[in-house]
N, C-alpha and C positions, 0 to 999 in steps of 0.2 A: 143629761149626764147625771148619774147617781152619786150619792154621797161617797161611796167607796171609789168610784172612778175619779172623782175630784181629788181624793187623797192620793191616788196614784199619780195624778198630774202634778200635784203640789210637792210630792216627794221625788220626782223624777231626777233631781240633781244629787240625791243621796247615793253613796256607794252601795252596790248590791253584794250579797253573799249568798252562797248556795249551801244548803244543808241536806245531808243524806238522812234516810230514816234513822231515827234515834238521836239526831243532832240536837243539841241543847241550845235553846234561845236564851233562856234565863232560868235561874234556880231560886225557888222560894227562900227568902231570908237573906239573900245576898244583897250587897249595896246596890241601890238603883241608880239611875242616871241616864241610861240610854233608852231609846225607843226604836221600834222596828215597824215597818209597813210590809204586810204580806203581798207579794207580787203574784205568786202562785204556789200551790201545794196544800198541805194540811198540817195543822198543829193541834196537839192536845194540851189543854190547860188543866193542871192538877193543883189543888189546894189541900194541904194536909194529907197528901197521897190520894185524895179522891178526885176522880175526873169530874170537872165542873163545866167544861165547855170544849167544843171542837171548833177550830177556826179554819174555814176554807174560803172565805170571801176575799177575793183580791181587793186590796186597799184597806184591810182591817189594820188597826193600830194596836200594837202590843207594847206594854211597859208604861203606858201613860199614867196609870194610877199611881205608880211609884213617884213619878215626877210631881204630880198634883198634890200628893200627900207628903212629899218629902220623906219618904220611908223606903225601907228595903223592898225588894220585889215581893209581892204578896202571893205569888204562885210560881210553879215550875211549868215551863212551856217547852215542849219537845216536838220535833217534826215526826209525823207519822206517815209521811210520803215525801219524796224528794221535793224540796221547797226552795223558793227564792224569796229573799227579803231585802228590803232597803234598810240601812242602819244609820241612825243618827246617834253618835257617841254622846253628844250633848243634847239630850232629849229636851231639856228646858228651852234651849235656844231654838230648836226646831219648832216646838209648840208655840213659841212666841214670835216666830219669824214672819207670820202672815196672819192677819185677822181671819182669813178663810180657813186656815188650819185650826185656829181656836174654835171657830164656829162648828167645823166638822167634828172636832173633839167633843164639844158640848152636845151636839146632836147624837153622837154615838153613845155617850154616857146616858143621855135622857132615854134613848131607845132601850138600853139595857135595864135601867131602873124601871121603866114602864113594863117591860117583860116580867121582871121579878115581882113587882107589886100586883100585876094582873094575874100571874100564876098563883101567888099566895091567896089572893081574893077568890080565885076559882077553887082552890083547895078548901078554903073556909066554906064556900057555898056548898061544895059537894060532900065534904067530910068533917065539917066544923065540930061535930059532936063526937067524933071517933076518938077513942083513947089514944093519947100520944100526939094528937093534932090540935088539942084544945088551946095550944099556945099561939096559934095563927093570928087571932085578933091582936094579941100583944105584940107580935112581930110587925104586923101592919101598922099599928099605932106608933111603934118605935121608929120604923122607917119613915113614916110621914112627918115625924117631929124631930128627926135626928139633927142635932146641932152640936158644935163644940169639939172637944178633942177627938183624936182618931179612935176608931173602934178597936177594941182589943180582940185577938183571936180567941176562939172558943165561944162557949155560951154558958148560961147559968142553969141550963137544963140538967136533969139527972143523966149522967153519962151511961147509965145502965137501966133505962126504963123497962118496965114489965109489959111489953107488947110485942 
């Protein structure tokens, strides 16, 4: 059984909802608190209006970062195909309901962090000296040592670089 199949099993008691194309799961900046588990379909994840991910894997967890960070939703998630999701209105209670849920959550977050750091390292290896990408070593260093208060949206980079 895969990690995602395990999450489907652990969430089988949650109520299901169906979304048509364009249906909103959550909106960036709105108060967090709920989580969803994708049963089937496709979802786009947008942060600051930019597409950052497409979720199609049954068992994927949505909204968990808001719970863990005690913050508003950090992205807008919209159905791009007819989709079924399981919904836990009290996301914190669901995430704490079973050690297996917590373990699967940790595995999912670790996989995502590993992907991002591997991708940044690959960019550094291939294009580290290219104009506009010279900040990659700094980004990797900050990711590796990140502790403390929540990250703030945006960056300290020049919003209009000349490249």
